[in-house]
Each structure stands twice: as C-alpha cells, then as structure tokens.
Residue, then its C-alpha position, 0 to 999 in steps of 0.5 A: m552367636k555361633r559362626k559357621v565355617f565352610v571347609l573345602a575338603v581336600a581328600l586326596m592330598l598330602l603336603i609335606p613342606s620341606t625347605i631343604t637347602l642341600a650342601d654343594e658338592t665338589v667333584t674332581i676332574v682329572e686330566t692325565d698326560g702320556i709320557i711315552d712320546g718317543l722310540p723305545t730305549d730298547y727293543r728286540d724282534y719288533e719292526n716299525v717300532e715308531y708306529a707304537v707311539d705315533g698315535n695313528l691307529s691304522t699302523f702297527a709295530e709288529p713282532q717278527g714271529v719270534r716269541y718274547a719280542y719286546m719293546e722297553w722304555k726307560f725314564d730319566e726320573p721315577q714316575d708315578i703311573y696313573n694308568y696305561y692305554i693300549s690299542a692293538s690288533t690280534i692277527s690270529n688266536n692265542t696271542r698274548v702281550r705282557f706288561y712289566f713295570y720296574s722300579e729301581n731298588e736300593n742297589g740301583e737294580q731294576e726290580l719288577v713290581y707289577e706285571n699284567d697281560i692281555y690274552s686272546n684265543n678267539h679268531d673273531i677278536t681283531t682289535i683290542e683297546e684297553t685302559g687300566m691295570d687289573s687288580v691295581e687301583d689308578g694312581e698306585m704305581k709309584d716310582i716306576t723307572a722302566i716299562r717293558l711290553v713283551d709279546s709272549s704269543l706262541g711262535g707264528q702268532r702276532f700281536g700288532v701294537a697300534h699305540f701304547d702309552v702310560n699316563v702320569n698321575h694327576i697333572n691337571e686337577q679341576k674342581v667343579d661345583l655341583y648344586n642340588v635343588n632347593d626348597l623341595n616340596i612334595t605333594t602326594n595324591t592317590n596315584s601320583i606324586n608332585l614335586s616342585y623346587t628351586i632349580p640349581q644355579q648350575y645344572d644340566h638336568i634334574n633326575f628323579y629316582v623311585d625306589g632306586e630306579l631312574e624314573g625320569t629327568t627334566t630341566d623344569s622346576e616341577y615334575t610329576i611321578d604318576r602310575l603309582q599305587q595308592n596308600t603305598e610308600y615310595e623312596i623318592r630321590v632327586t639329583s642334579t647333573f652337570g656334565d658327566n657328574e651327578t649330585e648325591g641329591t636328597t631322598e624323601t620317603v613318602r606315602t601316596q594317599l588313600e582314596g576318601i580321607e578327609n579333614v574335619e567339616n562343618i566347623e562352628y565357633e563361639p568366641s567369648y572374652e577369654y575362651i573360644d568354643l569350637t564344634y566340628d564333624l570328625p571324619d567318618h573313615e575306618l582308618f581315621n585315628y584323630t584330629s589335632v587342634y592347633v592354637d597359634g601354631e602350637r598343638y592344643i589337643d588331639d581329638y579322637k571322638d568328641g568333635q568339640v573343644t574349648v580353647e581357654g586361657l585367652e585374652d579378650n580382643t585378640t585374634h588367634e589362628i585355629a588349625f585342624k589336621s586329621y591323621y589316619e593309619d599308615d602315616l596318612e594325614t591331611e592338609e591343615e585347615t586354618i581359621r582366624i577367630k577374635t575373642l570379644e572385647k570387654e566393655v568396662e566403665p572407667g572408675q568402676q574397676e576394683v582391686k582383686n585378692l585383697q589380703a592382710d598379713n598380721s604374722e609379724e609383730g608391729r606391722i600389717d602387710l597388705s597385698w592385692d591385684n590391680p585391675e587391667y583397665y582404667f587404672d591410675k593408682a590405688i588409695i589405702y584407707r584405715k579405720t580403727t574399729s576397736e582398741g586393746e587395753q592393758s593394766a598399768f599395775n599388772p604386767f601379767q594381765t591380758y588385753t581386754v577388747h571393746a567396741d570402737e565408740t569413736g565412729s571415725d571414718h576411714e582415713p587415707i594413709f597411702e597411695t601407690n600404683g603397686t600391689e603392696f603396702s606395709d602399715l608400720t604405725v599399728e598399735e598392739g591389740n587394735e583391730y583395723e579395717y582397711k579400704v583399698t580403692t582405685e582411681y582413674d582419670g579423677i574418678e575413685s571406686e567404692g573400694v574393697y575392705v579387709q579387717t585384721t588385728a595388730p599382733t600382741p606380744p605373747i602372754i606369759d602364763i605364771s600359774d605354774v611358777s613356784l616362789p621361793f616362799g609360801a603365802e604364810g611366809l609372805l604375810s609374816s614377812s610383810s607384818a615384820i616389815l610394817k612393824l619396823i616401818g611403824s617403829f621408825v614412824l613413831l620415833s620420828l613423831a616423838 
C-alpha cells in the first residue's frame, strides 16, 4: 500500500546553517603620560614661558617678534617618545614653529635625530591643535635627551604656545577582550536576508555590513537586511563593538532567492522488508538542476529527471530518515524536506529457518570442509549429519588398479556427527573414494528444521600411470628367467623328496 506525504513547499527561502564560534580578539588600550611639566631648561626671546606648560589653553607663551625664539627642555635620562601634543594660536599669517629632537651620541654631544614643523599662511587660522609627528610612527623616537621648540616665523609674526607636551611610550597598557556573535544563522529570501545569533558576553552593539558598507546596527539577537535584489550575491559581515573597539567579525557570502523555486512535491512511498520505493514530482522550473535524496544523513542519489528512486540495502523493521533537497542554477537551493519511513518486519515461524549457501570443499586429501550461513532469526544451533552413499574399492593384489564405485546397498540413514552455532565444520573421518551426503539442520527452542543437503566425494591419492614405463628386460627375457627359476626350484624339491 502506497503512502502519500503532503509537503509544504517553501519556495523563497534558503537556510544556511552555520554554527560559527569565533575566536575572541584582544585589543590594547595605550595610556601615555606627558613628561614636560616644568619650565624650559633654556629659552630665548619668549615671555611667559610658564604658560606653555600650565595646561591652561587661554594663556600663551609668546615670542618677542624676534625670529628663532625658542624654548628647550632637557631630560635627565633618555626618553622613548611616543608622540607630542601642541595647542597654539597663530597671531598672523606666515607663522611657523619647528620641533627639534636630540639624542646624545657616543661623544656626549647632542645630535639632531628628527625635526618637524607647523606652518600657517592663512589669516583665518587662529588656533592649531595637533598630535603626532609627520613621517614618524608612534613610539619610534628612541633615546631622546632634549627637545627644542623654535619660532621660525618671519620678523613681526608671532606663534603663541598655549600648551606643549611630549608623551613617553606605553606606561599603562590595558587589554580588552572582544567577543564576536556565536551560532550565526543566515536565511535568505528574495529581497531580504534574516540573521540570528547568540549575542556576545561583552558588547555594546552588533554591526552589519553589506558588500563592505555599514548597513545597520542593533543590540538584539536578530536582524533583517532588506531592500535587496533577488538572485543576487551579497557579502555579509557581522561584527561586535565594545567601547571604541570593533571585532574583525565573520563574513559570509550568500545569494538571495529567485522567486518561484520549490522542492519536490507529492512524495509517495511503499516500504518493503529490505528496500523502500519512492516517487515524487520534481520541480518544474527553467533553472532547476537536480534533487538530491539523502538516506540517514548520507547522500544516496542525485535525481535529474526520474522522479523515483528505490532505496536498497536496508534491514527489516528499521526506521530511516529520507530527505529531499533541490538545487538550482546560481547556487540556489531549497531547504531539506525530511520524512521518516519504517521497513516492514519479517514474519518468521520458529524452527522453519534453514542455513544458506551450504558448500562442501574436498580439495584437500583426507578431509571434507563444510561451510554455510546461519539464519538471522530463531536459531540456536546447527546440526551436521552424514550418510555414505557409495564406497570406493581397491584390489589388494594390484597397487596400480583404479577404484571401482558401486551404489550404496546399506540403506543407512544420516547419522549426526556434530553440533555447532558456528558456520564451519571439517570432517576428518572420511575414507578415500567414498561418496558422502551431508545434511545440515537448524534447531530453535527444541524444534529442528528439515535440513539442507550437499553431496561430495572424499578425495583419493593420484593414480600412477605406468603404461609408458620401460622395464630393464623384455617379456621374453622375463619368461626365460621365470623358467630357469622354476627348474632350479624343482631340482631342490626333487632332491628333498629323494
């Protein structure tokens, strides 16, 4: 009896299951500390030099209109400079300030290792605030022993310094762990993509990028990206943020669905003991390629046009999961449609099971080897019987005479010779040339089957053919020799009777 399964077709959906547990990322937050906190160790043509280091951005240390006015700070110990900070006010155009960084050489002399400047030629620029050094990476200024700030503006121009400082290299390094989303699932539709995930244990927001562009952000465990084109490939990147830091995240390339794609329909099946017959309707779509049939999670066949398949090699009374998944061009695919089918259970009467594939091997002299397959059900043991059906005869006077075979006239029945629950038996009590009939029965719960028969002949030694053997004398010589021997023997007989 065929059974019918009604399949609810999900035509516009593609599920990409992916349980993605991303490695945690660690970022470093660097805190630096300014080391200029006192008056310059040397200066020229600057007034109010204390304002350059007081942290008040409304007061300024100002040059006195003399070009190359400077302020200089020397350090008791060489310093690794991480970066610098300056806040200044340009009083007029064509103002320029230069920074000189010195390091002590082998001779104890101050040697210029780096210089940088800030320049303004625009009357509208009234304030400059800058951090960093052009063409030098943070942290690369090593063993600095002195810094000089020089106003190199043209005469009459002024460059007021509200605050100046340099920072030493990483004095307080903090590591912050960042966590990505886990268990990311992406479901595509024709014009949208749905994402769900497990939110991180530490985060501020979840960001979503489409083809490299930020599409949106959320704090929830679900998000939908819409306004997409159907049958179009997109690169989706999901990241998480914590503070000012953002993870690398994970990237998936997916394709939106094409309207109208479907899986198989009208599935019918008919189970047997060791196989299942399946029929179904394949999708009718111009971009359809094939439908894959899966049995217990393993791909069994790819069906391009038949709409039917027989799943073979099963055992009776067992349940199997049969799944269907249809594939289209442009890497489109449907969800799996899964049904569970149970094979029929064999009805077996106890005691009626026989062994199978009973074979007798007489290839070795002096033995006959039996082998068979035991039944799967209602089996306790196998019983082996033997009957001699004919006997071979050999002349006692002529060792070169061949065996003659005649029918067994004893009429004896089969006699039991062995019992086993195995599948092999070797009969080592056979006589050469005899023909035997073996019967193998099964027994279960005291009930014995009728048995299965096999006949064979015990092997004999090879016959020696002497037809071509040459004797050292002919027949005539043999007769004359025999006459002479008889005459000799006769003489002794007559002598004894005298």
